[in-house]
N, C-alpha and C positions, 0 to 999 in steps of 0.2 A: 504493500500500499504506499509506504514511504516513497519508494521509487517512482510509482505513478503520480504522485503528488508532485514530486520534485520536477518530472518531465513536463507535467501540465503548467507548472508555474512557468518553467523555462520557455516552452512554447508561447505561452500568454505574453510574456515581456518581449520576446521576439517579434509577435505579431504587432504588439503596440509600437515598437521601435520602427517595423516597416510601414505603419500608418503614417508615423510623423514624417519619415523620409519621403513617402509618397506625396504627403500634403506640401512639404517644402519643394519637392520636384514639380508638382503641379502648380504651385504658385510661380516658380520660376518660368516655368514655360507659359503660363498666361502673361507674365509681364513681357516676356520676349515677344510673344505673338501680338500682344498690344502695340509694343514699339514697331514691329515689322510692319503691321498692318495700318496703325494710325500714323 
């Protein structure tokens, strides 16, 4: 049970990190897109 909980915590933290990275990437892409179009 401890191993399962540990892996779940790890996957949860990794997914949250991926979400923040995707958020920053999408924001950078939007800024570049607005500069390119506008």
